[in-house]
C-alpha positions as a Markdown table, in Angstrom:
| # | Residue | x | y | z |
|---|---|---|---|---|
| 1 | Unk | -18.3 | 9.5 | 32.5 |
| 2 | Unk | -17.2 | 6.2 | 30.9 |
| 3 | Unk | -20.8 | 5.4 | 30.0 |
| 4 | Unk | -21.1 | 8.7 | 28.2 |
| 5 | Unk | -17.8 | 8.0 | 26.3 |
| 6 | Unk | -19.0 | 4.5 | 25.3 |
| 7 | Unk | -22.4 | 5.8 | 24.1 |
| 8 | Unk | -20.7 | 8.6 | 22.2 |
| 9 | Unk | -18.3 | 6.2 | 20.5 |
| 10 | Unk | -21.1 | 3.8 | 19.6 |
| 11 | Unk | -23.2 | 6.6 | 18.1 |
| 12 | Unk | -20.2 | 7.9 | 16.2 |
| 13 | Unk | -19.4 | 4.5 | 14.8 |
| 14 | Unk | -23.0 | 3.9 | 13.8 |
| 15 | Unk | -23.2 | 7.2 | 12.0 |
| 16 | Unk | -20.0 | 6.3 | 10.0 |
| 17 | Unk | -21.2 | 2.7 | 9.3 |
| 18 | Unk | -24.9 | 3.3 | 8.5 |
| 19 | Unk | -24.5 | 4.9 | 5.1 |
| 20 | Unk | -22.5 | 1.9 | 3.9 |
| 21 | Unk | -25.1 | -0.5 | 5.4 |
| 22 | Unk | -28.0 | 1.4 | 3.9 |
| 23 | Unk | -26.3 | 1.3 | 0.4 |
| 24 | Unk | -26.0 | -2.5 | 0.9 |
| 25 | Unk | -29.6 | -2.8 | 1.9 |
| 26 | Unk | -30.8 | -0.8 | -1.1 |
| 27 | Unk | -28.7 | -2.9 | -3.4 |
| 28 | Unk | -30.6 | -6.0 | -2.3 |
| 29 | Unk | -34.0 | -4.3 | -2.4 |
| 30 | Unk | -36.4 | -4.2 | -5.4 |
| 31 | Unk | -35.6 | -1.0 | -7.2 |
| 32 | Unk | -39.1 | 0.1 | -7.8 |
| 33 | Unk | -39.9 | -0.5 | -4.1 |
| 34 | Unk | -36.9 | 1.5 | -3.0 |
| 35 | Unk | -38.2 | 4.5 | -5.0 |
| 36 | Unk | -41.1 | 4.6 | -2.5 |
| 37 | Unk | -38.7 | 5.4 | 0.3 |
| 38 | Unk | -38.6 | 4.0 | 3.8 |
| 39 | Unk | -35.9 | 1.4 | 3.2 |
| 40 | Unk | -33.5 | 1.8 | 6.1 |
| 41 | Unk | -32.0 | -1.2 | 8.0 |
| 42 | Unk | -33.3 | -4.2 | 6.0 |
| 43 | Unk | -34.5 | -4.9 | 2.5 |
| 44 | Unk | -38.3 | -4.6 | 2.3 |
| 45 | Unk | -38.6 | -6.6 | -0.9 |
| 46 | Unk | -35.5 | -8.8 | -1.2 |
| 47 | Unk | -34.1 | -9.4 | -4.7 |
| 48 | Unk | -30.9 | -10.4 | -6.6 |
| 49 | Unk | -32.0 | -8.6 | -9.8 |
| 50 | Unk | -29.7 | -5.7 | -9.2 |
| 51 | Unk | -26.6 | -7.9 | -8.9 |
| 52 | Unk | -27.7 | -10.1 | -11.8 |
| 53 | Unk | -27.7 | -7.1 | -14.1 |
| 54 | Unk | -24.3 | -6.0 | -12.8 |
| 55 | Unk | -22.6 | -9.4 | -13.2 |
| 56 | Unk | -24.2 | -10.1 | -16.5 |
| 57 | Unk | -23.0 | -6.8 | -18.0 |
| 58 | Unk | -19.7 | -7.4 | -19.8 |
| 59 | Unk | -18.7 | -3.8 | -19.5 |
| 60 | Unk | -18.8 | -3.9 | -15.7 |
| 61 | Unk | -17.0 | -7.2 | -15.4 |
| 62 | Unk | -14.3 | -6.0 | -17.8 |
| 63 | Unk | -14.2 | -2.7 | -15.8 |
| 64 | Unk | -13.7 | -4.7 | -12.6 |
| 65 | Unk | -10.7 | -6.6 | -14.0 |
| 66 | Unk | -9.2 | -3.4 | -15.3 |
| 67 | Unk | -9.5 | -1.9 | -11.8 |
| 68 | Unk | -7.9 | -5.0 | -10.2 |
| 69 | Unk | -5.1 | -5.0 | -12.8 |
| 70 | Unk | -4.4 | -1.3 | -12.5 |
| 71 | Unk | -4.4 | -1.5 | -8.7 |
| 72 | Unk | -2.0 | -4.5 | -8.5 |
| 73 | Unk | 0.4 | -3.3 | -11.2 |
| 74 | Unk | 0.2 | 0.3 | -10.2 |
| 75 | Unk | 0.8 | -0.3 | -6.5 |
| 76 | Unk | 3.7 | -2.6 | -6.9 |
| 77 | Unk | 5.5 | -0.4 | -9.5 |
| 78 | Unk | 4.8 | 2.8 | -7.6 |
| 79 | Unk | 6.0 | 1.5 | -4.2 |
| 80 | Unk | 9.1 | 0.0 | -5.8 |
| 81 | Unk | 10.1 | 3.1 | -7.8 |
| 82 | Unk | 9.3 | 5.4 | -4.9 |
| 83 | Unk | 11.4 | 3.3 | -2.5 |
| 84 | Unk | 14.4 | 3.2 | -4.8 |
| 85 | Unk | 14.2 | 7.0 | -5.2 |
| 86 | Unk | 13.9 | 7.4 | -1.4 |
| 87 | Unk | 16.8 | 5.1 | -0.8 |
| 88 | Unk | 19.1 | 7.2 | -3.0 |
| 89 | Unk | 17.8 | 10.4 | -1.4 |
| 90 | Unk | 18.6 | 9.1 | 2.1 |
| 91 | Unk | 22.3 | 8.9 | 1.3 |
| 92 | Unk | 24.3 | 11.6 | 3.0 |
| 93 | Unk | 27.0 | 11.4 | 0.4 |
| 94 | Unk | 24.5 | 12.1 | -2.5 |
| 95 | Unk | 25.7 | 15.2 | -4.3 |
| 96 | Unk | 23.1 | 17.9 | -4.7 |
| 97 | Unk | 20.5 | 16.1 | -2.7 |
| 98 | Unk | 19.1 | 19.3 | -1.2 |
| 99 | Unk | 18.5 | 20.7 | -4.7 |
| 100 | Unk | 16.8 | 17.5 | -5.7 |
| 101 | Unk | 14.6 | 17.6 | -2.6 |
| 102 | Unk | 13.6 | 21.1 | -3.4 |
| 103 | Unk | 12.4 | 20.3 | -6.8 |
| 104 | Unk | 10.5 | 17.2 | -5.6 |
| 105 | Unk | 8.8 | 19.2 | -2.9 |
| 106 | Unk | 8.0 | 22.0 | -5.3 |
| 107 | Unk | 5.9 | 19.6 | -7.4 |
| 108 | Unk | 3.7 | 18.9 | -4.3 |
| 109 | Unk | 2.5 | 22.5 | -4.3 |
| 110 | Unk | 2.7 | 23.5 | -7.9 |
| 111 | Unk | 1.5 | 21.6 | -11.0 |
| 112 | Unk | 1.2 | 22.3 | -14.7 |
| 113 | Unk | -2.6 | 22.0 | -14.7 |
| 114 | Unk | -4.9 | 19.8 | -16.7 |
| 115 | Unk | -4.3 | 21.1 | -20.2 |
| 116 | Unk | -0.4 | 20.9 | -20.1 |
| 117 | Unk | -0.8 | 17.4 | -18.5 |
| 118 | Unk | -3.1 | 16.3 | -21.2 |
| 119 | Unk | -0.8 | 17.5 | -23.9 |
| 120 | Unk | 2.1 | 15.7 | -22.2 |
| 121 | Unk | 0.2 | 12.5 | -21.9 |
| 122 | Unk | -0.8 | 12.8 | -25.5 |
| 123 | Unk | 2.7 | 13.5 | -26.7 |
| 124 | Unk | 4.0 | 10.5 | -24.8 |
| 125 | Unk | 1.6 | 8.3 | -26.7 |
| 126 | Unk | -0.2 | 7.2 | -23.6 |
| 127 | Unk | -3.8 | 8.0 | -24.7 |
| 128 | Unk | -6.0 | 4.9 | -24.6 |
| 129 | Unk | -3.1 | 2.9 | -23.2 |
| 130 | Unk | -3.1 | 0.9 | -19.9 |
| 131 | Unk | 0.3 | 2.5 | -19.0 |
| 132 | Unk | -1.5 | 5.9 | -18.6 |
| 133 | Unk | -2.7 | 4.5 | -15.3 |
| 134 | Unk | 0.8 | 3.4 | -14.2 |
| 135 | Unk | 3.6 | 5.8 | -15.5 |
| 136 | Unk | 2.2 | 9.2 | -14.3 |
| 137 | Unk | 1.7 | 7.7 | -10.8 |
| 138 | Unk | 5.1 | 5.9 | -10.4 |
| 139 | Unk | 6.5 | 8.5 | -8.0 |
| 140 | Unk | 4.7 | 10.0 | -5.0 |
| 141 | Unk | 6.7 | 12.7 | -3.3 |
| 142 | Unk | 4.9 | 12.3 | 0.0 |
| 143 | Unk | 5.5 | 8.6 | 0.1 |
| 144 | Unk | 9.1 | 9.2 | -0.9 |
| 145 | Unk | 9.6 | 11.5 | 2.0 |
| 146 | Unk | 8.2 | 8.9 | 4.4 |
| 147 | Unk | 10.4 | 6.2 | 2.9 |
| 148 | Unk | 13.4 | 8.5 | 3.0 |
| 149 | Unk | 13.0 | 9.3 | 6.6 |
| 150 | Unk | 12.5 | 5.7 | 7.5 |
| 151 | Unk | 15.7 | 4.7 | 5.6 |
| 152 | Unk | 17.7 | 7.4 | 7.3 |
| 153 | Unk | 16.7 | 5.9 | 10.7 |
| 154 | Unk | 18.1 | 2.5 | 9.9 |
| 155 | Unk | 21.4 | 1.6 | 11.6 |
| 156 | Unk | 24.4 | 2.5 | 9.4 |
| 157 | Unk | 26.2 | -0.6 | 10.6 |
| 158 | Unk | 23.8 | -2.8 | 8.7 |
| 159 | Unk | 24.9 | -1.5 | 5.4 |
| 160 | Unk | 28.5 | -1.3 | 6.4 |
| 161 | Unk | 28.5 | -4.9 | 7.4 |
| 162 | Unk | 26.9 | -5.9 | 4.1 |
| 163 | Unk | 29.4 | -3.9 | 2.1 |
| 164 | Unk | 32.3 | -5.6 | 3.9 |
| 165 | Unk | 30.7 | -8.9 | 2.9 |
| 166 | Unk | 30.7 | -7.8 | -0.7 |
| 167 | Unk | 27.1 | -6.8 | -1.1 |
| 168 | Unk | 26.3 | -4.2 | -3.8 |
| 169 | Unk | 24.0 | -1.3 | -3.3 |
| 170 | Unk | 21.2 | -3.2 | -5.1 |
| 171 | Unk | 21.8 | -6.2 | -2.9 |
| 172 | Unk | 21.7 | -4.1 | 0.2 |
| 173 | Unk | 18.5 | -2.5 | -0.9 |
| 174 | Unk | 16.6 | -5.6 | -1.9 |
| 175 | Unk | 18.0 | -8.1 | 0.7 |
| 176 | Unk | 18.3 | -5.8 | 3.8 |
| 177 | Unk | 16.5 | -2.5 | 3.5 |
| 178 | Unk | 13.2 | -3.6 | 2.0 |
| 179 | Unk | 12.7 | -6.6 | 4.3 |
| 180 | Unk | 13.2 | -4.2 | 7.3 |
| 181 | Unk | 10.6 | -1.8 | 5.8 |
| 182 | Unk | 7.6 | -4.0 | 6.1 |
| 183 | Unk | 5.3 | -1.7 | 8.2 |
| 184 | Unk | 6.0 | 1.3 | 6.0 |
| 185 | Unk | 5.6 | -0.7 | 2.8 |
| 186 | Unk | 2.3 | -2.2 | 4.0 |
| 187 | Unk | 0.9 | 1.2 | 5.0 |
| 188 | Unk | 1.9 | 3.1 | 1.9 |
| 189 | Unk | 0.9 | 0.2 | -0.4 |
| 190 | Unk | -2.6 | 0.4 | 1.0 |
| 191 | Unk | -2.8 | 4.2 | 0.5 |
| 192 | Unk | -1.5 | 3.8 | -3.1 |
| 193 | Unk | -3.9 | 0.9 | -3.8 |
| 194 | Unk | -6.9 | 2.9 | -2.6 |
| 195 | Unk | -5.8 | 5.8 | -4.7 |
| 196 | Unk | -5.6 | 3.6 | -7.8 |
| 197 | Unk | -8.8 | 1.8 | -7.1 |
| 198 | Unk | -10.9 | 4.9 | -6.5 |
| 199 | Unk | -9.5 | 7.0 | -9.3 |
| 200 | Unk | -12.3 | 7.6 | -11.9 |
| 201 | Unk | -11.0 | 11.0 | -13.2 |
| 202 | Unk | -7.9 | 9.7 | -15.1 |
| 203 | Unk | -9.7 | 7.3 | -17.4 |
| 204 | Unk | -12.5 | 9.8 | -18.0 |
| 205 | Unk | -9.9 | 12.2 | -19.4 |
| 206 | Unk | -7.4 | 9.9 | -21.2 |
| 207 | Unk | -9.4 | 6.8 | -22.0 |
| 208 | Unk | -12.1 | 6.4 | -24.7 |
| 209 | Unk | -11.6 | 2.7 | -25.3 |
| 210 | Unk | -14.4 | 1.0 | -23.5 |
| 211 | Unk | -12.2 | -2.0 | -22.8 |
| 212 | Unk | -9.9 | 0.1 | -20.6 |
| 213 | Unk | -12.5 | 1.8 | -18.5 |
| 214 | Unk | -12.3 | 0.8 | -14.9 |
| 215 | Unk | -15.4 | 0.1 | -12.8 |
| 216 | Unk | -15.3 | 3.4 | -10.9 |
| 217 | Unk | -15.7 | 5.3 | -14.1 |
| 218 | Unk | -18.5 | 2.9 | -15.1 |
| 219 | Unk | -20.2 | 3.6 | -11.8 |
| 220 | Unk | -20.2 | 7.3 | -12.7 |
| 221 | Unk | -21.6 | 6.5 | -16.1 |
| 222 | Unk | -24.4 | 4.6 | -14.5 |
| 223 | Unk | -25.8 | 7.8 | -13.2 |
| 224 | Unk | -26.5 | 8.8 | -16.9 |
| 225 | Unk | -30.1 | 8.7 | -17.9 |
| 226 | Unk | -30.0 | 5.8 | -20.4 |
| 227 | Unk | -27.5 | 3.4 | -19.0 |
| 228 | Unk | -30.0 | 1.3 | -17.0 |
| 229 | Unk | -31.9 | 0.5 | -20.2 |
| 230 | Unk | -28.6 | -0.4 | -21.9 |
| 231 | Unk | -27.5 | -2.7 | -19.2 |
| 232 | Unk | -30.9 | -4.3 | -19.0 |
| 233 | Unk | -30.8 | -5.1 | -22.7 |
| 234 | Unk | -27.8 | -7.3 | -22.0 |
| 235 | Unk | -29.9 | -9.7 | -19.9 |
| 236 | Unk | -31.5 | -12.7 | -21.5 |
| 237 | Unk | -35.1 | -11.6 | -22.1 |
| 238 | Unk | -36.5 | -15.0 | -23.2 |
| 239 | Unk | -39.1 | -15.2 | -20.4 |
| 240 | Unk | -41.8 | -12.8 | -19.5 |
| 241 | Unk | -40.7 | -13.0 | -15.9 |
| 242 | Unk | -37.3 | -11.7 | -16.8 |
| 243 | Unk | -38.9 | -8.8 | -18.8 |
| 244 | Unk | -41.0 | -7.9 | -15.8 |
| 245 | Unk | -38.1 | -8.1 | -13.5 |
| 246 | Unk | -36.1 | -5.7 | -15.6 |
| 247 | Unk | -38.9 | -3.1 | -15.2 |
| 248 | Unk | -38.3 | -3.0 | -11.5 |
| 249 | Unk | -34.7 | -1.8 | -11.9 |
| 250 | Unk | -34.0 | 1.8 | -11.1 |
| 251 | Unk | -30.9 | 3.9 | -11.4 |
| 252 | Unk | -30.5 | 4.1 | -7.6 |
| 253 | Unk | -30.7 | 0.4 | -7.0 |
| 254 | Unk | -28.3 | -0.4 | -9.8 |
| 255 | Unk | -25.9 | 2.3 | -8.6 |
| 256 | Unk | -25.9 | 0.8 | -5.1 |
| 257 | Unk | -25.3 | -2.7 | -6.4 |
| 258 | Unk | -22.4 | -1.5 | -8.6 |
| 259 | Unk | -21.0 | 0.6 | -5.7 |
| 260 | Unk | -20.9 | -2.6 | -3.5 |
| 261 | Unk | -19.0 | -4.5 | -6.2 |
| 262 | Unk | -16.6 | -1.6 | -6.6 |
| 263 | Unk | -16.1 | -1.0 | -2.9 |
| 264 | Unk | -16.0 | -4.4 | -1.1 |
| 265 | Unk | -12.7 | -5.6 | -2.6 |
| 266 | Unk | -10.6 | -2.7 | -1.4 |
| 267 | Unk | -12.5 | -2.6 | 2.0 |
| 268 | Unk | -11.6 | -6.3 | 2.5 |
| 269 | Unk | -7.9 | -5.4 | 2.3 |
| 270 | Unk | -8.0 | -3.1 | 5.4 |
| 271 | Unk | -8.1 | -5.7 | 8.1 |
| 272 | Unk | -4.9 | -7.3 | 6.9 |
| 273 | Unk | -2.8 | -4.1 | 7.0 |
| 274 | Unk | -4.6 | -2.1 | 9.7 |
| 275 | Unk | -2.1 | -3.2 | 12.4 |
| 276 | Unk | 0.7 | -1.5 | 10.4 |
| 277 | Unk | -0.9 | 1.9 | 10.1 |
| 278 | Unk | 0.3 | 3.6 | 13.3 |
| 279 | Unk | 3.7 | 1.8 | 13.3 |
| 280 | Unk | 4.4 | 2.4 | 9.7 |
| 281 | Unk | 3.4 | 6.0 | 9.4 |
| 282 | Unk | 4.9 | 7.2 | 12.7 |
| 283 | Unk | 8.2 | 5.4 | 12.1 |
| 284 | Unk | 8.4 | 6.9 | 8.6 |
| 285 | Unk | 7.4 | 10.4 | 9.6 |
| 286 | Unk | 8.9 | 11.1 | 13.0 |
| 287 | Unk | 12.4 | 9.5 | 12.9 |
| 288 | Unk | 15.0 | 11.7 | 11.3 |
């Protein structure tokens, strides 16, 4: 029985990991050779050409830094604002907290739709602004509920002792509550960071300035018919060898290389916060 379980888990793990591995293999394989099929576990004709085009294209490099900046700023600001809101909502003496909670939860199930949201973003002057990535995502109701439940589970004596020592509400929050919330902060920060990093839809609606387009949206644009030619033209074509190399690039090989560049940074974050997943989410969702 144990042998069957181990075999099943190995097969399941392999089926989940293989698509990512195959994309990595294709990104290192000659594009024109990949189009013939049969590239599975190892590059058949190894090349760096796909990555050379990616890293020599200014738009993709700029898009990568836009994604990094958006993820860092957006995650820090969203976690901080959500935690502050949740801390206030966790107070039993807060007047009208049930009504506030109702309106917060209401927004989880009902939204205004794309057109009203677009009109709102436009009226706020956020079109083609970096803040369009940050301000609309400052508060997550789901994360607020998890924070709130965790804060309500903290011993009341901690805050009472701090108040006796003269600490203000802000001092209690930043010097006592937040340091004790490490597992929840780590877990929700990862979820928020992944959401920011993978979001391609927001810039495709609200951003037309090429300098503010993140790499995920650029990855989507690579699937367009002419982008491979446009990116290839950014490469130094002084030598005949370089010209011949560009002819081997295909949309699929370039897409896989860009996908690796867009995926690996956020994947590398997981091992550092994985140990907080179960502890953070369970503490924040089960204690009341």
